[in-house]
C-alpha positions in Angstrom: -12.1 110.7 27.7 -11.4 111.1 24.5 -8.7 112.8 23.3 -10.1 116.5 22.6 -11.2 116.2 26.1 -7.4 115.4 27.4 -6.2 118.1 25.0 -8.8 121.2 26.5 -7.4 120.0 30.0 -3.5 120.2 29.0 -4.3 123.3 27.7 -6.1 125.1 30.8 -4.0 123.8 33.2 -1.1 125.3 31.1 -2.5 128.8 30.8 -3.8 128.3 35.2 -0.2 127.1 35.9 1.3 130.1 34.0 -0.9 133.0 35.2 -1.0 131.7 39.0 3.1 131.4 38.8 3.8 134.6 37.2 1.8 136.4 39.6 4.3 135.0 42.7 6.5 137.6 44.3 10.1 137.1 44.4 10.5 136.9 47.8 7.6 134.0 48.0 9.4 132.5 44.7 12.4 130.9 47.0 10.3 129.0 49.7 7.8 127.6 46.7 10.2 126.4 45.3 11.8 124.7 47.9 8.5 122.6 48.7 8.3 122.2 44.6 12.1 120.5 45.1 10.4 118.0 47.8 7.3 117.1 46.0 9.6 116.4 43.4 11.7 114.6 44.5 8.9 112.0 45.6 7.9 112.0 41.8 11.7 110.7 41.3 11.2 107.9 43.9 7.7 106.6 42.6 9.6 107.2 38.6 12.2 105.2 40.3 9.9 102.4 41.4 8.1 101.7 38.4 11.1 101.4 36.4 12.3 98.6 38.6 9.0 96.6 38.5 8.3 97.0 35.0 7.9 94.1 33.2 7.2 95.3 29.2 10.1 97.0 27.4 7.2 99.9 26.8 6.5 100.4 30.1 10.3 100.2 31.3 10.8 103.2 28.6 8.3 105.3 29.8 9.3 105.0 33.3 13.1 105.4 32.2 12.3 108.7 30.8 9.6 110.0 33.8 13.3 109.2 36.0 15.1 111.4 33.5 12.6 114.5 33.2 12.2 114.2 37.1 15.9 114.4 37.5 15.9 117.7 35.4 13.7 119.1 36.8 14.8 118.3 40.8 18.0 119.7 39.5 17.0 122.6 37.6 14.0 123.2 40.9 17.5 123.4 43.1 19.4 125.8 40.7 16.5 128.5 40.6 16.1 127.9 44.4 20.1 129.1 44.2 20.1 131.6 42.3 17.4 133.5 44.1 18.8 133.1 47.1 22.0 134.8 45.9 19.7 138.0 44.9 19.3 138.2 48.4 22.7 137.8 49.6 24.6 140.7 50.1 26.9 142.0 47.6 31.0 140.6 48.3 33.5 143.7 48.2 36.5 143.2 45.7 40.1 143.7 47.4 42.1 145.4 45.1 45.5 143.3 44.4 48.1 144.2 47.2 46.0 146.6 49.5 45.3 144.9 52.7 41.2 144.4 53.7 41.1 146.0 56.9 43.1 149.2 55.2 39.4 149.1 52.7 37.0 151.4 53.8 33.1 149.9 53.8 30.7 151.1 51.0 28.3 154.3 52.5 24.6 153.3 52.2 22.6 155.7 49.9 21.4 157.6 53.5 25.0 158.1 55.0 25.9 160.1 51.4 22.4 162.1 51.5 23.5 163.1 55.3 26.9 164.5 53.8 25.4 166.4 51.5 23.7 168.2 53.7 
């Protein structure tokens, strides 16, 4: 393939990938990121194997670059997954200094406050 065809395929893949990822809801994002992290782990292992068997310095440099980029992608995926899971956890209540935690009343929900106003 010539360079123009490869560039065209790359640009089309970027547009399709952006459209697909932007349409994913936040509830599906975390499971999909976990699956993507598993795939990136396999890619990282493959890059390490290629780097270990490289005999040409140019191939070694490209393989080490692949290891660095795959590691950054894997770590970034776990960070994003952790942040998404934080969004679904309940908020922690802050206890004022000097107060006993059991003496603080739990925050009421919106439905309880509507019932009180009736």
